[in-house]
TORPA-648412 format. One record per residue: x, y, z of N, C-alpha, C in turn. Coordinates in nm, 3 decimals. Layout:
<nodes>
n.xx X; n.yy Y; n.zz Z; ca.xx X; ca.yy Y; ca.zz Z; c.xx X; c.yy Y; c.zz Z
...
</nodes>
This chain:
<nodes>
n.xx 0.088; n.yy -0.111; n.zz 0.018; ca.xx -0.010; ca.yy 0.014; ca.zz 0.022; c.xx 0.092; c.yy 0.134; c.zz 0.013
n.xx 0.030; n.yy 0.234; n.zz -0.062; ca.xx 0.131; ca.yy 0.343; ca.zz -0.073; c.xx 0.109; c.yy 0.415; c.zz 0.062
n.xx 0.233; n.yy 0.495; n.zz 0.070; ca.xx 0.231; ca.yy 0.587; ca.zz 0.191; c.xx 0.108; c.yy 0.699; c.zz 0.184
n.xx 0.069; n.yy 0.732; n.zz 0.098; ca.xx -0.028; ca.yy 0.839; ca.zz 0.115; c.xx -0.179; c.yy 0.786; c.zz 0.133
n.xx -0.172; n.yy 0.653; n.zz 0.066; ca.xx -0.298; ca.yy 0.592; ca.zz 0.097; c.xx -0.306; c.yy 0.558; c.zz 0.258
n.xx -0.181; n.yy 0.526; n.zz 0.313; ca.xx -0.196; ca.yy 0.483; ca.zz 0.456; c.xx -0.216; c.yy 0.576; c.zz 0.550
n.xx -0.145; n.yy 0.735; n.zz 0.512; ca.xx -0.173; ca.yy 0.846; ca.zz 0.591; c.xx -0.299; c.yy 0.894; c.zz 0.565
n.xx -0.359; n.yy 0.873; n.zz 0.455; ca.xx -0.527; ca.yy 0.899; ca.zz 0.443; c.xx -0.588; c.yy 0.829; c.zz 0.538
n.xx -0.580; n.yy 0.706; n.zz 0.547; ca.xx -0.639; ca.yy 0.606; ca.zz 0.603; c.xx -0.638; c.yy 0.669; c.zz 0.797
n.xx -0.518; n.yy 0.678; n.zz 0.820; ca.xx -0.467; ca.yy 0.734; ca.zz 0.956; c.xx -0.575; c.yy 0.845; c.zz 1.014
n.xx -0.547; n.yy 0.938; n.zz 0.878; ca.xx -0.678; ca.yy 1.077; ca.zz 0.931; c.xx -0.824; c.yy 1.055; c.zz 0.888
n.xx -0.842; n.yy 0.936; n.zz 0.876; ca.xx -1.001; ca.yy 0.916; ca.zz 0.852; c.xx -1.053; c.yy 1.000; c.zz 0.686
n.xx -0.951; n.yy 1.001; n.zz 0.617; ca.xx -0.972; ca.yy 1.054; ca.zz 0.500; c.xx -1.001; c.yy 0.949; c.zz 0.399
n.xx -0.986; n.yy 0.832; n.zz 0.420; ca.xx -0.996; ca.yy 0.732; ca.zz 0.314; c.xx -1.040; c.yy 0.589; c.zz 0.403
n.xx -1.128; n.yy 0.543; n.zz 0.316; ca.xx -1.186; ca.yy 0.416; ca.zz 0.388; c.xx -1.067; c.yy 0.340; c.zz 0.414
n.xx -1.081; n.yy 0.228; n.zz 0.548; ca.xx -0.963; ca.yy 0.142; ca.zz 0.561; c.xx -0.940; c.yy 0.028; c.zz 0.435
n.xx -0.872; n.yy -0.048; n.zz 0.431; ca.xx -0.850; ca.yy -0.138; ca.zz 0.352; c.xx -0.900; c.yy -0.274; c.zz 0.402
n.xx -1.002; n.yy -0.323; n.zz 0.324; ca.xx -1.079; ca.yy -0.446; ca.zz 0.402; c.xx -1.006; c.yy -0.565; c.zz 0.424
n.xx -0.902; n.yy -0.589; n.zz 0.352; ca.xx -0.822; ca.yy -0.687; ca.zz 0.364; c.xx -0.702; c.yy -0.712; c.zz 0.463
n.xx -0.687; n.yy -0.587; n.zz 0.543; ca.xx -0.581; ca.yy -0.572; ca.zz 0.617; c.xx -0.616; c.yy -0.659; c.zz 0.774
n.xx -0.522; n.yy -0.709; n.zz 0.832; ca.xx -0.557; ca.yy -0.767; ca.zz 0.929; c.xx -0.613; c.yy -0.685; c.zz 1.034
n.xx -0.694; n.yy -0.762; n.zz 1.133; ca.xx -0.768; ca.yy -0.661; ca.zz 1.248; c.xx -0.748; c.yy -0.741; c.zz 1.378
n.xx -0.613; n.yy -0.702; n.zz 1.409; ca.xx -0.585; ca.yy -0.759; ca.zz 1.551; c.xx -0.577; c.yy -0.644; c.zz 1.635
n.xx -0.581; n.yy -0.642; n.zz 1.761; ca.xx -0.572; ca.yy -0.555; ca.zz 1.854; c.xx -0.448; c.yy -0.477; c.zz 1.850
n.xx -0.334; n.yy -0.545; n.zz 1.813; ca.xx -0.200; ca.yy -0.468; ca.zz 1.826; c.xx -0.223; c.yy -0.413; c.zz 1.677
n.xx -0.254; n.yy -0.422; n.zz 1.583; ca.xx -0.264; ca.yy -0.344; ca.zz 1.470; c.xx -0.333; c.yy -0.243; c.zz 1.501
n.xx -0.436; n.yy -0.224; n.zz 1.562; ca.xx -0.528; ca.yy -0.120; ca.zz 1.592; c.xx -0.429; c.yy -0.017; c.zz 1.684
n.xx -0.369; n.yy -0.063; n.zz 1.800; ca.xx -0.283; ca.yy 0.030; ca.zz 1.875; c.xx -0.184; c.yy 0.076; c.zz 1.779
n.xx -0.107; n.yy 0.021; n.zz 1.674; ca.xx -0.002; ca.yy 0.056; ca.zz 1.596; c.xx -0.083; c.yy 0.203; c.zz 1.519
n.xx -0.172; n.yy 0.186; n.zz 1.455; ca.xx -0.250; ca.yy 0.262; ca.zz 1.373; c.xx -0.246; c.yy 0.391; c.zz 1.472
n.xx -0.358; n.yy 0.380; n.zz 1.586; ca.xx -0.344; ca.yy 0.473; ca.zz 1.688; c.xx -0.235; c.yy 0.542; c.zz 1.718
n.xx -0.136; n.yy 0.513; n.zz 1.743; ca.xx -0.020; ca.yy 0.571; ca.zz 1.751; c.xx 0.038; c.yy 0.654; c.zz 1.628
n.xx 0.035; n.yy 0.574; n.zz 1.528; ca.xx 0.079; ca.yy 0.657; ca.zz 1.400; c.xx -0.001; c.yy 0.758; c.zz 1.367
n.xx -0.151; n.yy 0.761; n.zz 1.411; ca.xx -0.241; ca.yy 0.883; ca.zz 1.376; c.xx -0.206; c.yy 0.988; c.zz 1.487
n.xx -0.170; n.yy 0.962; n.zz 1.611; ca.xx -0.123; ca.yy 1.062; ca.zz 1.716; c.xx -0.014; c.yy 1.146; c.zz 1.671
n.xx 0.109; n.yy 1.048; n.zz 1.597; ca.xx 0.230; ca.yy 1.127; ca.zz 1.547; c.xx 0.204; c.yy 1.181; c.zz 1.456
n.xx 0.103; n.yy 1.153; n.zz 1.347; ca.xx 0.121; ca.yy 1.234; ca.zz 1.200; c.xx 0.051; c.yy 1.367; c.zz 1.257
n.xx -0.057; n.yy 1.353; n.zz 1.360; ca.xx -0.148; ca.yy 1.502; ca.zz 1.407; c.xx -0.048; c.yy 1.564; c.zz 1.469
n.xx 0.037; n.yy 1.517; n.zz 1.571; ca.xx 0.164; ca.yy 1.592; ca.zz 1.636; c.xx 0.250; c.yy 1.667; c.zz 1.528
n.xx 0.294; n.yy 1.617; n.zz 1.453; ca.xx 0.408; ca.yy 1.662; ca.zz 1.338; c.xx 0.307; c.yy 1.753; c.zz 1.251
n.xx 0.200; n.yy 1.751; n.zz 1.188; ca.xx 0.122; ca.yy 1.842; ca.zz 1.147; c.xx 0.114; c.yy 1.976; c.zz 1.214
n.xx 0.065; n.yy 1.955; n.zz 1.330; ca.xx 0.038; ca.yy 2.115; ca.zz 1.446; c.xx 0.198; c.yy 2.171; c.zz 1.465
n.xx 0.282; n.yy 2.071; n.zz 1.452; ca.xx 0.424; ca.yy 2.137; ca.zz 1.465; c.xx 0.466; c.yy 2.229; c.zz 1.363
n.xx 0.413; n.yy 2.171; n.zz 1.224; ca.xx 0.444; ca.yy 2.234; ca.zz 1.108; c.xx 0.359; c.yy 2.363; c.zz 1.125
n.xx 0.247; n.yy 2.355; n.zz 1.156; ca.xx 0.154; ca.yy 2.467; ca.zz 1.164; c.xx 0.203; c.yy 2.579; c.zz 1.256
n.xx 0.262; n.yy 2.544; n.zz 1.378; ca.xx 0.341; ca.yy 2.638; ca.zz 1.480; c.xx 0.464; c.yy 2.695; c.zz 1.422
n.xx 0.548; n.yy 2.608; n.zz 1.351; ca.xx 0.649; ca.yy 2.688; ca.zz 1.286; c.xx 0.608; c.yy 2.773; c.zz 1.180
n.xx 0.541; n.yy 2.729; n.zz 1.105; ca.xx 0.482; ca.yy 2.841; ca.zz 0.979; c.xx 0.432; c.yy 2.965; c.zz 1.045
n.xx 0.368; n.yy 2.965; n.zz 1.137; ca.xx 0.318; ca.yy 3.079; ca.zz 1.203; c.xx 0.416; c.yy 3.164; c.zz 1.258
n.xx 0.510; n.yy 3.097; n.zz 1.340; ca.xx 0.621; ca.yy 3.157; ca.zz 1.380; c.xx 0.707; c.yy 3.239; c.zz 1.294
n.xx 0.732; n.yy 3.164; n.zz 1.199; ca.xx 0.777; ca.yy 3.231; ca.zz 1.067; c.xx 0.717; c.yy 3.344; c.zz 0.989
n.xx 0.588; n.yy 3.339; n.zz 0.977; ca.xx 0.512; ca.yy 3.448; ca.zz 0.921; c.xx 0.512; c.yy 3.545; c.zz 1.010
n.xx 0.486; n.yy 3.539; n.zz 1.151; ca.xx 0.491; ca.yy 3.646; ca.zz 1.271; c.xx 0.616; c.yy 3.723; c.zz 1.297
n.xx 0.728; n.yy 3.666; n.zz 1.285; ca.xx 0.865; ca.yy 3.746; ca.zz 1.259; c.xx 0.881; c.yy 3.839; c.zz 1.166
n.xx 0.831; n.yy 3.799; n.zz 1.046; ca.xx 0.860; ca.yy 3.916; ca.zz 0.945; c.xx 0.789; c.yy 4.020; c.zz 0.940
</nodes>
């Protein structure tokens, strides 16, 4: 599966793949990945705002 498709699934922008395994540990992994992607995007927004405000 492509990286962009997986990220879209993590952020609920795309329906999950019906063929993927549905174990408890995979759900935990996807939850942690979702949190890390959202934190990364939040940090990018904060850095962009800081860059714009300084000028």
